[in-house]
N, C-alpha and C positions, 0 to 999 in steps of 0.2 A: 504493500500500500504506500509506503514511503517513497518507493521507486516511482509510483504513478504520480504522486504529488510533486516529486522532483522533476519529472518529465513535463508536468503541466507548468511548473514554474519556468523551466527552460523554454517551453513553447511560448509562454507569455513574454519572456525576456526577448526572444528572437523576433516575435511579432511586433513588440514595442519598438525594438531597434529598427525594424524594417519600416514601421509607420513613421518613426522619427526621421529616418533617412528620406522617405518620400516627402515628409513635411518640410525638411530642409530644402529639398530640390524645388518643391512648390513655392516656398518663400523666396528662394533665389530668383526663380522665374517670375514670381509676382513683382519683386522689386524691379527687375528688368522691364516688366510690363508697365509699371507705374512710371518709370523714367521715360519710356517710349511714349506713353500717353501725355506726359508733361511736355515732351518735345513736340508732339503733334499739336497740342493746344497752343504752344508758343509760336508755331510756324505760320507765316503768312502764306495763304493760298490765293490763287488768282483765278478769275474767270473773265473771259473776253468774248467778243462775237465769234471768234474762231474756235472757242473751246467746245469739246465734245461732251464735257461733264454735264450731268443733269441734277447733281445734288444741290447746287445753288444756281439760280437763274436770274438774269438782269433784263429788264425790259424798259426802255426809255421811249416814250411815245407821247404824242399830243393828246390832251384829254378828249378833245373832239366834241364837247358840248356846245350848245348854241351860244352860251355866254362866255365860253372859254377861249375865244379869240376876238380880237377887235383891231381897229385902225386908230393910230394916233398921228394927228396932223401937226399939232403944236409942239414939235420936238425942239425947235430952235436950231435945227440942223439944216434947214432949207429943204427938207424932204419929209414926206410922211413915212411912218414905219408901221409894220404889221406885228401885232403882239399875239402870243399864244402861251397857254399854260401847258407845260410838259410834266407828265408824271414819271417819277423814277420808282419802278416797282421791283422789289427784291423778294424772291421766293426761295424759302429754305426747305428743301426736300431731304436734308441730310440726317433727319431724325435726331438732331442734337442742336444745342444752342449755337447761333452765330454770336460769339462773344464781342467781337469788334469788327468793324468794316469801314471801308472808305472807297470811293469810286472816282477815278480820273477820267475826264472827258476832254479829248483833244479837239480843238476848234478847227474847222476846215473852211469857214467862210466868215465874212464880216458880219458881226451881230452885236447885240447889247444884252447884258444880263440886268434885269430890273429888280427882281425879288425872288425869294426862295424860302422854303420851310422844310423841316423843322430845325435843321442843323445849321452849320456854317459852311461858307464857300471860301476855299483857299484859291485866290485868283492870281494867275501868273500872266503878266503882259511883257512882251518883248518889243523893243524899238527896232528901227532898221539897222542899227549897229550891233544888235544882239544883246543889248543891255536889258536886264530883267527888273521889273517891278513886281513885287509880290506882297500880298496881304490877305489875312484871313478875316472875313467880314460876316457878321450876322446881319443879313440884308433886311430883317424885320426890325432890328433894333440897333441903330448906329448913329454916329454923329458925323456930319460932313467934315467938321474940323479935324477929325481923326483919320480921315482917308488919306493915304499916301500914294495910292494908285491913280491912274488917269480916270476921270469920270466926267459925265456931263449931266447937268441938272435941267430937266425938262419940266417946268412947272413944279409940281410936287413929286415928280418921279425922278428916281436915280437911274441913270443909264451909264453902265460901265462898258466901254468899248472893248471888243475882242476881235481878233483877226486870225487868219490862218497861221498856225504855229503857236498861238497862245493855248492855255489849257486851264481847266477848272478841276479842283479836287473837292468833292463833297464829303464833309465829315458829319456823321449822324449826331443827333442830340442824345447825350448820355442819360437824360431824364427818362426813366423807365415808363413813365406815363405816356410818352410820345409813341411808344411801340417800335422805336428804331433800334434800341439797344436794351437787352439782347433781342435777337429775332428767334423766337421759339419755334422748334419743330420737333415733332414726336412721331412714333410709329403710327399714331392715329390720325394726325393731320399735318399739313405743311404750313409753316409759318410764313407770313408775308408782312411787309411794311411798305408804305407808299410815302415818298417825299415828292415835293413839287418845286418847280422853278418857272418864272415868267421870263420869256426871252423876246426881244424885238429884233426884227430883221426886215430887209426890203421885201423879201418874198413871203415871209411868214412860215416858211418850211425849213427848219434847220436840221442838218444832218448830224445825228448823235450816234452814228454807228461805230465811231472810233473811240472806244472806252476800254478801261481795264478796272476791274473791281478786285481789291485786296480784302481778304477776310480771314478771321481766326474762328475755328470751330472749338467749342468747349465740350469735349466728351468726358464722361466719368470713367473711372477705372473698371466699372462694372458693365459698361456698354459693349455691344458687339459680341461676336462669337467668343473671343478670348475672355472677355469679362464674365460671360455666362459660364464658361468652362472653369474659371477660377471660383465662382460661386459654388458650383457643383463639387469641385475639388476640396474646398474648405469645409463644405457641409459633410462630405464623406470622411474627411480627416477627423472632424469633431465627433461624428458618429463612431468612428474607429476607436478614438481615445475613450469615449464613453463605454464602449463594449469592453475594451481592455481593462478599464478601471473597474467595471462591474465584475468581470471574470476574476480580476485580482482580489477584490474584496470577498467574493464567494470562495476563492481558493484559500484565502487567509482564514476565513471562518471555518472552512472544511478542515484545514490543517490543524486549527486549534482543537476542533472536536476529535480529529484523528489522534492528535498527541494525547488528549485526555483518555481516549480509548486505549492507546498503546501503553500509557502509564498504568491504567488498570490491569491490562494484560500482563505487563512486566511485573507488577506486584503479585499477580496470581502465579506467574512462573517462578518468581523468587520464593514464594511460599511453598510451591511444589518442590522446588530445588532444595529448600531448607529441610522439608520433611524427609525427602529421599536421603539427604546426606546425614541427617540427625540419627538415622538408624545405626550408623557405624561411626564411632569416635574418630577413627582414622580417615574417614571420608569427609570430614568437615571442610567445606570450601571446595571440594573436588569438582562438583558440577560447574561451578562458576569459572574455575580455572580451565576446565575442558572446553567450556563455551568460548573463553577468550582465545585459547590456542586454535580452536576450530575456525574462528573468525579470521585469525592471522593466516591460516592455510588458505581459506577462501580468497582473501585478498591477494595472496601470493600467486594464486592460480588465475588471477585476472577477473574475478567476479566484481560487479559494481557494488556500491555502498548498500543499496537496497537488498541485494542477494546476500551480502555479508551479514547484514542484520538478521535476515531470516535464518541463516546458518547458526548464528549466535543463539537466537531464541530456541531453535530446535535442539541444539546441543545442551542448553541450560537444563532441559528437563528430560534428557535421555535416560536417566536412572529413576524416573518417577515410579517405576514398577517395584522398586525396593520396598515401598510401604506395605506390600503384600507378603514380603519374605520375613520369616521368623527372625526377630532381632538377635536371638542367641546364635543363630547360624551365621548371620552377617559378622558377628563379633568373635566367632570361634577362632582360636589360635592354631589349632591343629588341622590335620587334613580332613576334608569333608567326606562324609559317606556318599554313596551313589544317590541315596534318597535326598540327602541334604543338597547335593549338587544339582539335582533335578529341580528342587525348589528354587535354588538360586537362579537357575537358567530361566525359570518361569517369569522372572521380572521383566524380561524383554517382551514377551507376548502380552502380559497384563498391562504393562506400560503403554504398549501400542493400542490396546483396546480402549484405554482411557483417552488417548490423544487423537484417535482417528476422527473424533467429532470436531476438532479444532480446524475449521475450514480456512482460516487466515494463515495458518502455518501447516500446510500438509506435510512438510518435511519432518515435523516433530514425531509423528507416528513411525516414519521410516527410520529415524535415528534411534528411537527406543527399541524397535523390533530387530534391527539388523546390525547394531554396533558391535556385536560379538561374533559376527560372521568373519571367516578368514578368507583371504584372497584365493587360497588354493582349494576352497570348498569344504574344509574340515571343521568349520565353526558351527555355531548354533544360533537360532533355533531351526533354520530351514536348510542349512548346508549349501547356501548359495555361494557362487564363486565369481571372481573377476567382475565384469560389468553387470552381472546379474544383481550384484549388491548395489543398492542405491548410492550415489555419490556422497550424499550427506552422511551415510553410515560409514563409508570408507574413510571420510575425513575425521569423524568422531572417533573411530577406532584408533587412529594414529594419535590424536590428542589425548584420548583416554589412557592409552598405553604409556605415553610420555609422563602424564601426571602420576600414574601408578608407580612408574620406575623412579621418579624424582622425589617421591615422598616415602616416609617410613610406613611399613605395613606390620601387622601383628607377627608375621612369619619371617620378616627380613627388614634390614635397614635400607634406606634409599640408595640408589646406585649413583656412582660418579658420572660426570658428564661424558667422558670418553667411553665408558662402558655402555651408556645409553645409546650413543651414536653407533657403537658396534652392534648392539642388539637390533637397531633399526636396519642397519646394513645387512646383517645376517638373515633377517626375516623379511627383507624386501622381496616381493614376488611370492612368498609363501603365506605369511600372516597379513602383510600389508600391501596396499597398492603401491607399486614402485614409483609412480609419478608423484603421489602424495608424500611418500617418504622423502623423495628428492626435494620437494618444496619445503618440507619441514626441516630437513637438515640445513637448507639455506637459511631458514628463519633462525635456527639455533646459532648459526654462525653470525648472522647480522645482529641479533638481539642478545647474544652472549647468554643463551639459556643453558 
């Protein structure tokens, strides 16, 4: 069970590391995306009559109403002029805000600008020598004394002369109430704004086909396909972290309950171990030592921590059947009779019968039943040999023999270290599994047993 918990923890760790790695990659890509969006928003884009783009459209045309054109005779210029109102219509199909914009109109014929709304006009006049006069003017609210460019006053009207080569730059009014900034556009509708200008000319038909609009779009980091993909990615990462956190909490809770169960099980095993060893004064601590040696052997043979713990617990109660053997027989100093020996041998079968119901440690019954079998098949109670003997029993047999030889017994004193090694070597392949003997001899050398 511990092994399963450890595997779950490892799985959680690897999944968490994987999710964190993905999260780091997503964050890096998201930062790059944010920088690119900022660059995109700061970039001036253009649209002109030759543009093929349809995201932002410009249309400059005469209004065309009955009262939107007239004739002015009292110009003071010696000629009458025709006036028209022209609308500047900007259509935003970009599904995002036009944050800022301006439009330049190149003049191709002699004309006059009279008025305009709602923004300001940056007027550029050039003389025959190429000298430039320029000024930005709010044509609805100005003072004649402030004008630095060439102009003509016709009654109450301002006429600013323009000729081929001059140009105008219209700057929208930043007051949001005018609808010129920003120009809103969404997936549901296209945003528009309309500005106007009054122009005078001899013909009354001015060519406004030579223009260029500069504009900045303001998209958010969540707009477009990339933005939606990042929303999905972050949502999935949040869900992943929530799932991992939930699994972690559940595993911690389960581990706590498991540790409580194992503590209870360990206490029961220790009680059984104590009962078994208490039957014989010389066996005090025997089972616990055998369990420790068995765990060392299991580790030396490459078993993982979970399997080593199972081997330890199984070895701890391998002698539990001793509780059924007459205490006088267990403590007898002399040679046992055949009847007494049969009773002693019965502790293997009786112990296995008790332990076979422990589902969590199936090795326990095998250790109790077969730890007195011999590798050559001459042991008891079943006379099994070699691989017929369960691995746990072959391990416990070596550990049990070492503890018996390294401690005093009623019939002899404990053996010296070299003599114990000699006994193992001499009985390798007959009483003991050769591979396990080799592992234990290595342990004796490494741990100075």
